[in-house]
C-alpha angles and dihedrals in degrees: 000000000000123000140169126226121202119200125221112336106210122201132306093322089056095046091049099049090043091051089050093053112029098082091041089056093045088057097039097049101027094241118191093191137015118199123185137188103231106169091117097039096106111066088322094293123080130327126276125214090246093052092043089056091044092053095045088050094054093062107281113137102194136012126217129193147185141189090342095049093111100036089108104052096205093067094070093069091050097054093085092053103035132056091256123128135181131203110306094219095066113123119277112274094038113134119256132016137275101219130058127186115210126194135178117172110306095345127082141176132190117208125202124194118204133173125214127227110227109098089345132112116282114272142150118290109285093203092056097036093054093072090059089047091053087058090060095053114106097187131070087223107079127179122189123201102202106195104198142136103220119072086205092061090048091049089050096053089047088055091045095049100032109138094009099082136034100237142358117193124179126224138174104071094074089215117108120230129214096222099098107150146149116226123169088355091299116121115215142180126166093223133359093204131232130295107218135054111016093192122052119048118312091326097316132104107274097226099081099045090046090052089047092055092045097048105024088232121115116246125192114268118227129189115256104247102173100055152115105268134217131199117199129186136163115215116200133178126209138191116195091337097313118113110230100173141013137171139167126233127199131189117193130184110249094025113094100198122069108242114232126194116187120212123252107250120211097169121096 
């Protein structure tokens, strides 16, 4: 089983560059599944029904979320009918689900969405809840999207679940990290990084955040529309739940060659 995971898709720029590249990547790397975090896909905050349909149509099999999952209220009612999940460790009674099981022919993948605690909305303990989530997984191949602010928290959950799941990839900071690795047949990266505006500030126009830092007063963030764009995806391959290969691909406006970063492999 070979799958691709796309980090935070931010705004129109992100949707456009993802739609331009997903099918190419599926063909080039023989991907069975593509999963993407889309909680910032609509104007940088949340996911609309229209944009969800657009992203699923372009070749994404399942959508994960995070602290902005419910910014667009319409999405809650669609979570039962579309392959959209939200953090598993939300409180009981929250719309939607936190695990999705995907199958295509003889290959399968289970996806868990979790949200961290530091500087994030209050939720149940992700470290405790993940054990319940694992019981809902129908595939040996298990991917976790850990949507969290602190790299230390992401490192900790990697240490906790190392060897128990196929892959753990962080989202939320929008800044890709260079720690892609495979240890005990679990692939890990602290953050995949955004797909969207490469310039600006985490996918947003730089004017508002700079003013905020200069004045101490909050200014409204807007998605950077006129920008150089970036597409980022981690491809990982599993055999019977064990990750055997992983690499990250980046496509950046103005750079002709696709950038590839291979995972550090610590398994013999």
